[in-house]
The first five atom37 places (N, CA, C, CB, O) and aatype in JSON, in Angstrom:
{
  "aatype": [12, 0, 3, 11, 5, 8, 16, 5, 16, 8, 14, 11, 13, 16, 17, 10, 13, 10, 0, 16, 14, 1, 1, 13, 14, 6, 4, 15, 14, 19, 19, 10, 1, 13, 3, 0, 3, 2, 6, 6, 6, 0, 1, 15, 0, 13, 14, 4, 17, 6, 12, 19, 13, 0, 0, 11, 9, 1, 15, 6, 4, 15, 10, 18, 5, 18, 0, 2, 7, 16, 13, 6, 10, 16, 9, 15, 16, 15, 6, 19, 10, 8, 7],
  "atom_mask": [
    [1, 1, 1, 1, 1],
    [1, 1, 1, 1, 1],
    [1, 1, 1, 1, 1],
    [1, 1, 1, 1, 1],
    [1, 1, 1, 1, 1],
    [1, 1, 1, 1, 1],
    [1, 1, 1, 1, 1],
    [1, 1, 1, 1, 1],
    [1, 1, 1, 1, 1],
    [1, 1, 1, 1, 1],
    [1, 1, 1, 1, 1],
    [1, 1, 1, 1, 1],
    [1, 1, 1, 1, 1],
    [1, 1, 1, 1, 1],
    [1, 1, 1, 1, 1],
    [1, 1, 1, 1, 1],
    [1, 1, 1, 1, 1],
    [1, 1, 1, 1, 1],
    [1, 1, 1, 1, 1],
    [1, 1, 1, 1, 1],
    [1, 1, 1, 1, 1],
    [1, 1, 1, 1, 1],
    [1, 1, 1, 1, 1],
    [1, 1, 1, 1, 1],
    [1, 1, 1, 1, 1],
    [1, 1, 1, 1, 1],
    [1, 1, 1, 1, 1],
    [1, 1, 1, 1, 1],
    [1, 1, 1, 1, 1],
    [1, 1, 1, 1, 1],
    [1, 1, 1, 1, 1],
    [1, 1, 1, 1, 1],
    [1, 1, 1, 1, 1],
    [1, 1, 1, 1, 1],
    [1, 1, 1, 1, 1],
    [1, 1, 1, 1, 1],
    [1, 1, 1, 1, 1],
    [1, 1, 1, 1, 1],
    [1, 1, 1, 1, 1],
    [1, 1, 1, 1, 1],
    [1, 1, 1, 1, 1],
    [1, 1, 1, 1, 1],
    [1, 1, 1, 1, 1],
    [1, 1, 1, 1, 1],
    [1, 1, 1, 1, 1],
    [1, 1, 1, 1, 1],
    [1, 1, 1, 1, 1],
    [1, 1, 1, 1, 1],
    [1, 1, 1, 1, 1],
    [1, 1, 1, 1, 1],
    [1, 1, 1, 1, 1],
    [1, 1, 1, 1, 1],
    [1, 1, 1, 1, 1],
    [1, 1, 1, 1, 1],
    [1, 1, 1, 1, 1],
    [1, 1, 1, 1, 1],
    [1, 1, 1, 1, 1],
    [1, 1, 1, 1, 1],
    [1, 1, 1, 1, 1],
    [1, 1, 1, 1, 1],
    [1, 1, 1, 1, 1],
    [1, 1, 1, 1, 1],
    [1, 1, 1, 1, 1],
    [1, 1, 1, 1, 1],
    [1, 1, 1, 1, 1],
    [1, 1, 1, 1, 1],
    [1, 1, 1, 1, 1],
    [1, 1, 1, 1, 1],
    [1, 1, 1, 0, 1],
    [1, 1, 1, 1, 1],
    [1, 1, 1, 1, 1],
    [1, 1, 1, 1, 1],
    [1, 1, 1, 1, 1],
    [1, 1, 1, 1, 1],
    [1, 1, 1, 1, 1],
    [1, 1, 1, 1, 1],
    [1, 1, 1, 1, 1],
    [1, 1, 1, 1, 1],
    [1, 1, 1, 1, 1],
    [1, 1, 1, 1, 1],
    [1, 1, 1, 1, 1],
    [1, 1, 1, 1, 1],
    [1, 1, 1, 0, 1]
  ],
  "atom_positions": [
    [[-17.11, 32.35, -49.62], [-18.19, 31.39, -50.14], [-18.83, 31.07, -48.96], [-17.69, 30.07, -50.91], [-18.41, 30.84, -47.82]],
    [[-20.11, 31.12, -49.54], [-21.44, 31.13, -48.19], [-21.75, 29.52, -47.64], [-23.29, 31.83, -48.96], [-22.23, 29.1, -46.58]],
    [[-21.15, 28.73, -49.09], [-21.9, 27.5, -48.52], [-20.84, 26.4, -47.3], [-22.38, 26.51, -50.09], [-21.14, 25.37, -46.7]],
    [[-19.78, 27.09, -47.33], [-18.63, 26.89, -46.24], [-18.96, 26.63, -45.03], [-17.83, 27.94, -46.06], [-19.71, 27.58, -44.75]],
    [[-18.88, 25.77, -43.83], [-19.28, 26.0, -42.89], [-17.63, 26.12, -41.89], [-20.46, 24.94, -42.64], [-16.62, 25.51, -42.21]],
    [[-17.74, 26.97, -40.79], [-16.82, 26.64, -40.08], [-16.75, 25.62, -39.37], [-16.63, 27.35, -39.53], [-17.83, 25.15, -39.02]],
    [[-15.33, 24.84, -38.86], [-15.36, 23.73, -38.28], [-15.9, 23.79, -36.94], [-14.19, 23.23, -38.34], [-16.27, 22.83, -36.27]],
    [[-15.91, 25.27, -36.54], [-16.49, 25.04, -34.71], [-17.92, 25.3, -35.02], [-15.81, 26.4, -33.21], [-18.38, 25.98, -34.11]],
    [[-18.9, 25.01, -36.02], [-20.34, 24.64, -36.38], [-20.41, 23.58, -36.94], [-21.02, 25.45, -37.16], [-21.52, 23.07, -36.77]],
    [[-19.68, 22.93, -37.59], [-19.98, 21.61, -38.73], [-18.95, 20.31, -37.9], [-19.2, 22.1, -40.85], [-17.72, 20.2, -37.86]],
    [[-19.8, 19.64, -37.42], [-19.26, 18.24, -37.19], [-18.33, 17.86, -37.84], [-20.03, 17.32, -37.36], [-18.48, 17.71, -39.06]],
    [[-16.91, 17.56, -37.13], [-15.74, 16.82, -37.41], [-15.66, 15.59, -38.31], [-15.32, 16.47, -36.28], [-14.87, 15.39, -39.23]],
    [[-16.7, 14.75, -37.82], [-17.17, 13.37, -38.27], [-18.22, 13.0, -38.52], [-16.97, 12.59, -37.64], [-19.29, 13.38, -38.05]],
    [[-17.96, 12.05, -39.45], [-19.57, 11.12, -39.49], [-19.22, 9.62, -38.56], [-20.14, 10.53, -41.61], [-18.12, 9.12, -38.32]],
    [[-20.35, 9.23, -38.24], [-20.13, 8.21, -37.17], [-21.36, 7.51, -37.59], [-20.03, 8.72, -35.5], [-22.55, 7.85, -37.64]],
    [[-20.47, 6.01, -37.98], [-21.59, 4.92, -38.26], [-21.35, 3.32, -37.6], [-21.66, 4.77, -39.97], [-20.38, 2.62, -37.32]],
    [[-23.07, 3.17, -37.53], [-22.84, 1.92, -36.13], [-23.77, 1.22, -37.03], [-23.44, 2.23, -34.06], [-24.55, 1.68, -37.87]],
    [[-23.46, -0.32, -36.59], [-24.37, -1.22, -37.12], [-25.75, -1.07, -35.82], [-23.51, -2.92, -37.31], [-25.44, -1.16, -34.63]],
    [[-26.99, -0.87, -36.18], [-27.73, -0.91, -34.81], [-28.92, -1.63, -34.82], [-28.09, 0.41, -34.31], [-29.5, -1.76, -35.9]],
    [[-29.46, -2.21, -33.64], [-30.63, -2.76, -33.7], [-31.95, -2.02, -32.52], [-30.24, -4.31, -33.44], [-31.35, -1.38, -31.66]],
    [[-32.89, -1.99, -32.39], [-34.0, -1.1, -31.36], [-34.02, -2.41, -30.48], [-35.85, -0.43, -32.1], [-34.23, -3.61, -30.7]],
    [[-33.67, -1.53, -29.26], [-33.66, -2.29, -28.09], [-34.81, -3.33, -27.87], [-33.64, -1.38, -27.02], [-34.76, -4.52, -27.54]],
    [[-36.2, -2.23, -28.25], [-37.49, -3.14, -28.07], [-37.65, -4.48, -29.14], [-38.86, -2.1, -28.32], [-38.33, -5.49, -28.92]],
    [[-36.95, -4.25, -30.16], [-36.85, -5.56, -30.99], [-35.26, -5.9, -31.67], [-38.0, -5.39, -32.29], [-34.74, -5.53, -32.72]],
    [[-34.75, -6.86, -30.44], [-33.51, -7.12, -30.55], [-33.31, -7.88, -31.71], [-33.03, -7.69, -29.46], [-32.28, -7.75, -32.37]],
    [[-34.43, -8.87, -32.12], [-34.0, -10.0, -33.11], [-34.48, -9.67, -34.35], [-34.51, -11.41, -32.76], [-34.81, -10.54, -35.16]],
    [[-34.56, -8.34, -34.62], [-34.22, -7.65, -35.82], [-32.73, -7.53, -36.53], [-34.64, -6.41, -35.55], [-31.69, -7.32, -35.91]],
    [[-32.86, -7.74, -38.13], [-31.57, -7.45, -38.72], [-30.9, -5.99, -38.33], [-31.76, -7.54, -40.26], [-31.62, -4.99, -38.29]],
    [[-29.77, -5.93, -38.09], [-29.26, -4.66, -37.98], [-29.17, -3.76, -39.14], [-28.11, -4.77, -37.48], [-28.84, -4.13, -40.27]],
    [[-29.52, -2.42, -38.75], [-28.99, -1.31, -39.79], [-28.07, -0.47, -39.61], [-29.81, -0.53, -40.15], [-27.52, -0.31, -38.52]],
    [[-27.72, 0.33, -40.88], [-26.84, 1.27, -40.4], [-27.24, 2.41, -40.13], [-25.95, 1.44, -41.08], [-28.1, 2.96, -40.82]],
    [[-26.65, 3.02, -39.0], [-26.72, 4.22, -38.46], [-25.74, 5.34, -38.98], [-26.57, 4.01, -37.15], [-24.57, 5.06, -39.25]],
    [[-26.05, 6.15, -39.07], [-25.33, 7.61, -39.39], [-25.3, 8.52, -38.94], [-25.48, 8.15, -40.18], [-26.42, 9.04, -38.99]],
    [[-24.55, 9.15, -38.42], [-24.88, 10.97, -37.62], [-23.5, 11.43, -37.45], [-25.78, 11.09, -35.7], [-22.49, 10.79, -37.16]],
    [[-23.75, 13.02, -37.77], [-22.62, 13.58, -37.56], [-22.46, 14.16, -36.06], [-22.48, 14.55, -38.58], [-23.36, 14.55, -35.3]],
    [[-21.4, 14.11, -35.9], [-20.96, 14.83, -34.57], [-19.5, 14.92, -34.28], [-21.55, 14.12, -33.39], [-18.71, 14.52, -35.15]],
    [[-19.05, 15.4, -33.14], [-17.55, 15.84, -33.08], [-16.85, 14.43, -32.31], [-17.32, 17.5, -32.06], [-15.68, 14.14, -32.51]],
    [[-17.63, 13.74, -31.55], [-17.75, 12.64, -30.95], [-18.27, 11.37, -30.92], [-17.96, 12.87, -30.37], [-19.36, 11.18, -31.45]],
    [[-17.72, 10.55, -30.45], [-18.72, 9.28, -30.56], [-19.65, 9.04, -29.56], [-18.03, 8.06, -30.61], [-20.66, 8.37, -29.79]],
    [[-19.32, 9.69, -28.06], [-20.55, 9.92, -27.21], [-21.63, 10.62, -27.61], [-20.27, 10.5, -26.17], [-22.78, 10.24, -27.35]],
    [[-21.33, 11.85, -28.34], [-22.28, 12.76, -28.69], [-23.33, 12.01, -30.03], [-21.4, 14.21, -29.12], [-24.52, 12.22, -30.27]],
    [[-22.38, 11.12, -30.72], [-23.33, 10.33, -32.22], [-24.13, 9.12, -31.38], [-22.0, 9.36, -33.84], [-25.29, 8.78, -31.58]],
    [[-23.33, 8.64, -30.5], [-24.35, 7.35, -29.41], [-25.9, 8.05, -28.82], [-23.19, 6.87, -27.53], [-27.01, 7.51, -28.73]],
    [[-25.42, 9.57, -28.43], [-26.51, 9.77, -27.72], [-27.87, 10.18, -28.27], [-26.17, 10.57, -26.93], [-28.87, 10.31, -27.56]],
    [[-27.83, 10.4, -29.77], [-28.79, 10.83, -30.95], [-29.74, 9.64, -30.93], [-28.0, 11.04, -32.54], [-30.86, 9.8, -31.41]],
    [[-29.33, 8.31, -30.34], [-30.02, 7.2, -30.51], [-30.29, 6.22, -29.62], [-29.59, 6.73, -31.31], [-30.02, 5.03, -29.78]],
    [[-31.06, 6.94, -28.23], [-31.04, 6.47, -27.0], [-31.89, 5.07, -26.9], [-31.56, 7.57, -26.1], [-31.84, 4.43, -25.85]],
    [[-32.32, 4.8, -27.52], [-33.25, 3.38, -27.81], [-32.54, 2.34, -29.05], [-35.01, 3.93, -28.45], [-33.04, 1.56, -29.86]],
    [[-31.46, 2.65, -28.81], [-30.91, 1.32, -30.12], [-29.63, 1.0, -29.6], [-30.64, 1.89, -32.04], [-28.96, 1.89, -29.08]],
    [[-29.2, -0.25, -29.67], [-28.18, -0.89, -29.33], [-27.37, -1.04, -30.58], [-28.54, -2.06, -28.69], [-27.59, -1.75, -31.55]],
    [[-26.2, -0.1, -30.3], [-25.2, -0.05, -31.34], [-23.73, -0.44, -31.13], [-25.2, 1.2, -31.79], [-23.09, -0.33, -30.09]],
    [[-23.4, -0.82, -32.05], [-22.0, -1.37, -32.5], [-21.41, -0.36, -33.38], [-22.07, -2.79, -33.29], [-21.97, 0.09, -34.38]],
    [[-19.96, 0.05, -32.84], [-19.48, 1.09, -33.67], [-18.82, 0.29, -34.88], [-18.43, 2.1, -32.86], [-18.12, -0.71, -34.73]],
    [[-19.22, 0.99, -36.38], [-18.51, 0.45, -37.35], [-17.4, 1.4, -38.1], [-19.48, -0.06, -38.23], [-16.45, 1.0, -38.77]],
    [[-17.74, 2.63, -37.85], [-17.0, 3.67, -38.75], [-16.81, 4.88, -38.33], [-17.57, 3.88, -39.89], [-17.85, 5.34, -37.86]],
    [[-15.56, 5.91, -38.29], [-15.53, 7.48, -38.02], [-14.84, 7.83, -39.5], [-14.46, 8.04, -36.43], [-13.9, 7.31, -40.09]],
    [[-15.78, 8.99, -39.88], [-15.3, 9.55, -41.37], [-15.06, 10.74, -41.07], [-16.28, 9.51, -42.64], [-15.98, 11.46, -40.67]],
    [[-13.82, 11.18, -41.2], [-14.02, 13.06, -41.21], [-14.96, 13.45, -42.24], [-12.5, 14.03, -41.64], [-15.25, 12.95, -43.33]],
    [[-15.47, 14.76, -41.45], [-16.11, 15.71, -42.64], [-15.7, 15.92, -43.46], [-16.39, 16.72, -42.56], [-16.48, 16.45, -44.26]],
    [[-14.13, 15.69, -44.01], [-13.88, 16.44, -45.48], [-14.04, 15.05, -46.21], [-12.15, 17.39, -45.79], [-13.6, 15.11, -47.36]],
    [[-14.54, 13.8, -45.85], [-14.85, 12.53, -46.26], [-15.89, 12.61, -46.93], [-14.98, 11.66, -45.35], [-16.51, 13.64, -46.64]],
    [[-16.41, 11.95, -47.78], [-17.7, 11.55, -48.17], [-17.74, 10.25, -48.47], [-18.18, 12.25, -49.2], [-16.9, 9.73, -49.2]],
    [[-18.82, 9.53, -47.89], [-18.85, 7.7, -48.37], [-20.27, 7.66, -48.86], [-18.61, 6.29, -46.86], [-21.14, 8.39, -48.38]],
    [[-20.52, 6.67, -49.96], [-21.26, 6.35, -50.54], [-21.56, 5.17, -50.74], [-21.16, 6.8, -51.23], [-20.67, 4.67, -51.44]],
    [[-22.51, 4.28, -50.45], [-22.88, 3.09, -50.83], [-23.88, 3.27, -52.15], [-23.5, 2.37, -49.6], [-24.75, 4.14, -52.2]],
    [[-23.62, 2.3, -53.21], [-24.18, 2.45, -54.32], [-25.63, 1.13, -54.24], [-22.85, 2.29, -55.55], [-25.61, 0.25, -53.37]],
    [[-26.47, 1.2, -55.01], [-27.37, 0.09, -54.86], [-27.17, -1.13, -55.02], [-28.2, 0.18, -55.46], [-27.97, -1.94, -54.54]],
    [[-25.79, -1.62, -55.89], [-25.19, -2.85, -55.72], [-24.09, -3.16, -55.01], [-24.96, -3.23, -56.7], [-23.21, -3.97, -55.3]],
    [[-24.22, -2.27, -53.77], [-23.5, -2.67, -52.52], [-21.8, -2.32, -52.55], [0.0, 0.0, 0.0], [-21.01, -2.54, -51.63]],
    [[-21.51, -1.77, -53.77], [-20.25, -1.17, -53.3], [-20.28, 0.28, -52.7], [-19.33, -1.17, -54.43], [-21.21, 1.06, -52.51]],
    [[-19.13, 0.37, -52.49], [-18.86, 1.97, -51.55], [-18.07, 2.57, -52.53], [-17.89, 1.97, -49.85], [-17.6, 1.94, -53.47]],
    [[-17.87, 3.97, -52.32], [-17.08, 4.9, -52.74], [-16.65, 6.24, -51.56], [-17.81, 5.34, -54.0], [-17.36, 7.17, -51.18]],
    [[-15.29, 5.9, -51.23], [-15.1, 7.2, -50.38], [-14.1, 7.97, -51.42], [-14.36, 6.92, -48.65], [-13.36, 7.54, -52.3]],
    [[-14.51, 9.82, -50.79], [-14.34, 10.75, -51.66], [-13.65, 11.61, -50.72], [-15.56, 11.25, -52.37], [-14.37, 11.81, -49.74]],
    [[-12.54, 12.2, -50.65], [-11.83, 12.75, -50.09], [-11.36, 14.17, -50.34], [-11.13, 12.03, -50.07], [-10.3, 14.37, -50.95]],
    [[-12.12, 15.19, -49.89], [-11.86, 16.65, -50.26], [-10.61, 17.31, -49.87], [-12.86, 17.45, -49.72], [-10.7, 17.72, -48.71]],
    [[-9.68, 17.52, -50.3], [-7.96, 17.85, -50.01], [-8.27, 19.58, -49.99], [-6.53, 17.17, -51.66], [-7.59, 20.41, -49.39]],
    [[-9.25, 19.79, -50.65], [-9.31, 21.41, -50.42], [-9.95, 22.05, -49.29], [-9.97, 22.03, -51.49], [-10.04, 23.27, -49.13]],
    [[-10.41, 21.09, -48.48], [-11.06, 21.65, -47.1], [-9.72, 21.25, -45.86], [-12.88, 20.63, -46.71], [-9.76, 21.67, -44.7]],
    [[-8.82, 20.54, -46.32], [-8.5, 20.23, -44.74], [-7.08, 21.0, -44.9], [-8.4, 18.32, -44.16], [-6.35, 21.21, -45.87]],
    [[-7.01, 21.42, -43.15], [-6.21, 22.48, -42.92], [-5.02, 21.8, -42.11], [-6.99, 23.68, -42.17], [-5.25, 21.05, -41.17]],
    [[-3.93, 22.08, -42.47], [-2.55, 21.3, -42.09], [-1.93, 22.98, -40.87], [-1.17, 20.81, -44.17], [-1.6, 24.1, -41.25]],
    [[-2.0, 22.5, -39.65], [-1.72, 23.77, -38.54], [-0.14, 23.25, -38.54], [0.0, 0.0, 0.0], [0.7, 23.83, -37.84]]
  ]
}
């Protein structure tokens, strides 16, 4: 299956942060989302932002937010490996 990536090249988690730009701290926070293996790597992608941790989601999961504000979390069990 060509569309699947090995775990060494595909980040293990999606990190979500509530964040405001450092230059505009009075702004309303936005949600920043980044795929990375660890929190430090995810935070380093946004050096000019003040960030508050919001969530850590496994790559085997998908989180969707609909226009009405509701969320849906889907877990793909076909790709979860147990060792």
